[in-house]
C-alpha positions in Angstrom: -2.2 28.5 9.7 0.7 30.9 10.7 0.3 32.6 14.1 -1.6 35.8 13.6 -0.3 38.4 16.0 -2.7 41.1 14.6 -5.6 38.9 15.5 -4.2 38.2 19.0 -3.6 41.9 19.7 -7.3 42.6 18.9 -8.2 40.4 21.9 -6.5 42.9 24.3 -8.2 46.3 24.5 -5.7 47.2 27.2 -3.0 47.3 24.5 -4.5 50.6 23.4 -3.0 52.3 26.5 0.0 53.3 24.5 2.5 51.1 26.5 4.7 48.3 25.3 4.1 45.5 27.7 7.4 43.6 28.3 6.5 42.6 31.9 4.4 39.4 31.8 6.1 38.2 34.9 4.0 40.8 36.8 0.9 39.4 35.1 0.0 39.5 31.4 -2.5 42.0 30.1 -6.1 40.8 30.5 -8.0 39.7 27.3 -11.4 41.3 26.9 -13.1 37.9 27.2 -11.5 37.3 30.6 -12.4 40.7 32.1 -16.0 40.3 30.8 -16.3 36.9 32.4 -15.1 38.2 35.7 -17.4 41.2 35.6 -20.4 39.0 34.8 -19.3 36.5 37.4 -19.5 39.0 40.2 -23.2 39.2 39.6 -23.8 35.5 39.0 -21.6 33.7 41.5 -22.0 35.7 44.7 -22.9 32.7 46.9 -20.7 29.8 48.1 -21.1 26.4 46.4 -24.4 24.7 47.5 -27.0 22.4 46.0 -29.8 24.2 47.9 -30.3 27.3 45.8 -29.6 28.5 42.2 -26.7 30.9 42.9 -25.0 28.2 45.1 -25.5 25.6 42.3 -24.1 28.1 39.7 -21.0 28.6 41.9 -20.5 24.9 42.3 -20.8 24.6 38.5 -18.2 27.3 37.7 -15.8 25.6 40.2 -16.1 22.3 38.4 -15.6 24.1 35.1 -12.4 25.8 36.4 -11.1 22.4 37.5 -11.8 21.0 34.0 -10.2 23.9 32.3 -6.9 23.6 34.3 -7.0 19.9 33.8 -7.1 20.4 30.0 -4.2 22.8 30.3 -1.9 20.4 32.1 -3.2 17.1 30.7 -4.5 16.1 34.1 -7.6 14.9 35.9 -10.1 17.5 37.1 -10.4 15.5 40.4 -6.8 16.3 41.0 -7.1 20.1 40.5 -6.7 22.2 43.7 -7.7 25.8 43.3 -6.4 28.8 45.3 -5.8 32.5 45.3 -2.0 32.2 44.8 0.8 29.8 44.4 2.0 30.7 47.9 -1.3 29.9 49.5 -1.5 26.5 47.7 2.0 25.4 48.3 1.8 26.5 52.0 -1.4 24.5 52.3 0.4 21.4 50.8 3.3 21.8 53.3 0.9 22.1 56.2 -1.0 19.0 55.1 2.3 17.0 54.7 3.4 18.0 58.2 0.0 17.2 59.7 -0.1 13.9 57.8 3.5 13.1 59.0 4.4 12.7 55.3 7.6 14.8 55.6 10.0 12.0 56.4 13.2 13.1 54.7 15.1 16.1 53.5 13.6 18.6 51.1 15.3 19.4 47.8 14.8 22.9 46.4 16.5 24.8 43.7 18.0 28.3 43.2 15.9 28.7 40.0 12.6 28.8 41.9 10.5 31.9 42.8 10.2 32.6 46.5 6.6 31.3 46.4 8.0 27.8 45.8 10.9 28.2 48.2 9.7 29.8 51.4 7.0 27.3 52.2 9.4 24.4 51.8 12.0 26.1 54.0 9.4 26.5 56.7 8.4 22.9 56.4 12.0 21.8 56.8 12.4 23.9 59.9 9.2 22.6 61.5 9.8 19.0 60.6 13.4 19.0 61.6 14.7 17.9 58.3 17.4 19.5 56.2 17.1 21.5 53.0 19.3 20.5 50.1 19.9 23.0 47.3 20.2 22.4 43.6 22.6 25.0 42.2 22.6 26.7 38.9 25.4 27.0 36.3 26.3 30.7 36.7 27.5 30.8 33.0 24.5 29.3 31.3 21.8 29.9 33.9 20.8 26.2 33.6 20.1 23.8 36.5 22.4 20.8 35.8 20.5 17.6 36.2 23.6 15.5 37.1 23.7 17.0 40.6 20.4 15.3 41.5 22.1 11.9 41.7 23.8 13.1 44.9 21.0 15.3 46.1 18.6 12.3 46.0 20.9 10.0 48.0 19.4 9.1 51.4 16.0 10.0 52.8 14.2 12.6 50.8 10.5 13.6 51.2 10.1 16.4 48.6 11.8 17.5 45.4 10.6 20.8 44.0 11.8 22.7 40.9 10.7 25.2 38.4 10.2 24.2 34.8 11.4 27.6 33.7 13.0 30.5 35.5 10.9 33.6 36.0 14.0 35.9 35.5 16.2 34.2 33.0 13.5 32.1 31.2 16.0 29.1 31.1 14.2 25.8 31.0 15.1 22.9 33.3 15.4 19.4 31.9 13.0 17.5 34.2 13.3 14.1 32.5 16.5 13.1 34.4 15.1 14.4 37.7 11.7 12.7 37.7 13.0 9.1 37.9 15.3 9.9 40.7 12.5 11.5 42.7 10.3 8.5 42.1 13.1 6.1 43.1 13.5 8.1 46.4 9.8 7.9 46.9 9.8 11.7 47.2 6.9 14.0 46.2 8.0 15.6 42.9 6.5 19.1 42.7 7.0 21.1 39.5 6.3 24.8 39.4 5.3 25.3 35.7 4.1 28.9 36.2 6.6 30.6 33.8 6.4 27.8 31.3 2.6 27.2 31.1 1.8 30.0 28.6 4.5 28.9 26.2 4.8 25.1 26.4 2.1 22.4 26.1 2.1 20.7 29.5 1.4 17.0 30.1 1.7 16.1 33.8 2.4 12.5 33.1 5.1 13.2 30.5 6.7 15.6 33.0 6.9 12.8 35.5 5.6 15.2 38.2 3.4 14.2 41.1 2.2 17.8 41.4 2.2 20.7 38.9 1.6 24.3 40.0 0.4 27.1 37.6 -0.8 30.6 37.9 -3.5 32.0 35.6 -2.1 35.6 35.8 0.9 34.5 33.7 -1.3 33.8 30.6 -3.8 36.6 31.0 -6.1 35.2 33.7 -7.2 36.6 37.1 -5.3 36.1 40.4 -6.0 32.3 40.6 -3.5 29.5 41.0 -3.9 25.8 40.7 -2.0 22.8 42.1 -2.7 19.6 40.0 -2.0 16.1 41.3 -1.2 13.5 38.8 -2.9 10.9 41.0 -6.1 12.4 42.6 -6.2 9.6 45.1 -3.0 11.0 46.6 -5.0 13.9 47.9 -7.1 11.6 50.0 -4.0 10.3 51.8 -3.2 13.9 53.0 -4.6 15.7 56.0 -7.3 18.1 55.1 -6.5 21.8 55.6 -10.0 23.0 54.6 -12.1 25.0 57.0 -15.0 22.8 55.9 -14.9 19.5 57.8 -17.1 17.9 55.1 -14.7 18.8 52.3 -13.9 16.0 49.9 -11.5 15.6 46.9 -9.3 18.6 46.0 -11.3 20.9 48.2 -9.6 19.2 51.1 -6.4 21.2 50.2 -8.2 24.5 49.7 -7.9 26.5 52.9 -10.0 29.3 51.5 -12.7 29.6 48.8 -11.8 31.3 45.5 -14.3 33.8 44.2 -16.7 32.4 41.7 -16.1 35.4 39.5 -12.4 34.8 39.4 -13.0 31.1 38.6 -15.2 32.2 35.7 -12.3 34.4 34.5 -10.0 31.4 34.9 -12.2 29.3 32.6 -12.3 32.2 30.1 -8.5 32.6 30.2 -7.9 28.9 29.3 -10.5 29.3 26.5 -8.6 32.4 25.3 -5.4 30.3 25.2 -7.2 27.6 23.3 -8.5 30.2 20.8 -5.1 31.8 19.9 -5.3 29.8 16.7 -8.7 30.9 15.4 -8.8 28.1 12.8 -8.2 25.2 15.3 -11.2 23.0 16.2 -12.0 19.9 18.3 -11.9 19.5 22.0 -10.3 22.1 24.2 -7.2 20.0 25.0 -6.5 19.6 21.3 -7.1 23.3 20.6 -4.7 24.3 23.5 -2.0 22.0 22.1 -2.3 23.5 18.7 -2.6 27.1 19.8 0.3 27.0 22.3 2.5 25.3 19.8 1.8 28.0 17.2 2.4 30.7 19.7 5.7 29.1 20.8 6.9 29.0 17.3 6.2 32.7 16.8 7.6 33.8 20.1 10.7 31.6 19.6 11.6 33.5 16.5 10.8 36.8 18.2 13.0 35.8 21.1 15.9 35.1 18.9 15.5 38.5 17.4 15.2 40.1 20.8 18.3 38.5 22.2 20.4 39.2 19.1 19.2 42.8 19.2 20.2 43.2 22.8 23.5 41.5 22.4 24.4 44.0 19.6 24.3 46.7 22.2 27.8 47.0 23.7 26.6 48.0 27.2 24.0 45.2 27.5 24.8 41.8 28.9 22.1 39.1 28.7 22.2 36.9 31.7 22.6 33.2 31.0 24.1 31.7 27.8 21.5 29.0 27.4 19.3 29.3 24.3 16.9 26.8 25.8 14.4 29.2 27.3 10.9 30.5 27.3 10.5 34.1 26.0 11.8 35.8 29.2 15.2 37.1 30.0 17.2 39.5 32.3 20.1 41.7 31.4 22.4 44.2 33.0 23.4 47.6 31.5 27.0 48.6 32.1 27.4 51.6 34.3 23.7 52.1 34.8 21.6 50.6 37.6 18.5 48.5 36.7 16.2 51.0 38.4 17.5 53.8 36.1 17.2 51.6 33.0 13.6 50.7 33.9 12.8 54.4 34.5 14.2 55.4 31.1 12.2 52.6 29.5 9.1 53.8 31.3 9.7 57.4 30.1 9.6 56.0 26.6 6.5 53.9 27.0 8.1 50.5 27.8 7.1 48.5 30.8 9.9 46.3 32.3 10.9 45.1 35.7 13.8 45.7 38.0 14.7 44.1 41.3 12.7 40.9 40.8 13.6 38.7 43.9 15.8 35.9 42.6 18.2 33.6 44.4 19.6 32.7 41.0 20.5 36.3 40.2 22.0 36.6 43.7 24.3 33.6 43.1 25.3 35.0 39.7 26.4 38.2 41.4 24.1 40.3 39.3 23.3 42.7 42.2 27.0 43.6 42.4 26.6 45.3 39.0 23.5 47.4 39.6 20.9 44.7 39.4 19.1 43.2 36.5 16.3 44.4 34.2 13.8 41.6 33.5 11.6 41.5 30.4 9.4 39.1 28.6 7.3 38.6 25.5 3.7 37.8 25.1 1.6 36.6 22.2 0.9 40.3 21.4 4.5 41.3 21.2 6.0 42.5 17.8 9.4 43.1 16.2 8.5 46.8 16.1 8.3 46.8 19.9 11.6 45.1 20.2 13.2 47.8 17.9 11.7 50.5 20.1 13.2 48.8 23.2 16.6 48.7 21.5 16.5 52.3 20.4 15.6 53.4 24.0 18.5 51.4 25.5 20.9 52.7 22.9 20.0 56.2 24.0 21.4 55.4 27.4 24.8 54.6 26.1 
């Protein structure tokens, strides 16, 4: 069945606020099922996980269900799903564990495409461990991260290779297949931040060749919960625990703080929402996720082509990055007008967009020398009519 955007829009009561939401990088709107699950969860899961009393058992159960939901999303094992309040807290916990476990035994390879959440913790680890940081650079014309440079970057001792599957600001996808074998050959931990790709691409941690995949539920309409998934759960046991609970086992060993049971209930509901984007799909959740995300990707792919062509027909707009291989996110500059003023004009006309998103990629591309970039993105609720309204508003700036 064709993707039904009308059905999907009905899942989001917040879309009745009169705004056009082109800012999913700041967090997608929340489906009604997710907000209801969180609200109910605050009453049901007030206690920490414990087998001794009903509320404790309920919290333990929702924690397990959240691990299973994320595992279904990335094609992983629930025993390898580490839960946290943010990507930054989880990646920081991983770096702390690597340092304490004396697992950082070589240079750390990071990329300019990554968000700061997946850069700063690794820079801190490099500084504390005494190892160097190696940078994978972007192609300033296409916005892509050329894979050929990794042959040199992975020469010599390397402890960690980390990269984003898709850029938060340009949406450009990175070809991970040539990178993964090099990281494995170097015996480096290969960490993929799939946050910007997860809502739009079916993920399979084994096919990605990643040792660790990081996602954030806020990017697909979930609460502020992140997950760090290990392809091999046994690898967690080889790392030093960073938990405040000395009895912690399994993925809990890398969870420095407990995530609210209510937010975990919302996380489960958000994955179920994704799986239900195709209302006719049946079977197990992993199958429904694959079907629904594929259908959504096809719809948004067409809408993204329309969005980009519409923007490129505006003489004062320059879309950043020539690559067509991207998720439905992009950034653009507007000749003679700063990004702040563009976003203000859009807001005055009911359109939510972002300006000044921190990005080392945009810095390298010299975007800030031209007034900064406006960053926008599509969601499964976006329509051609909304794209047309965006274009008319931008044209009025000319």
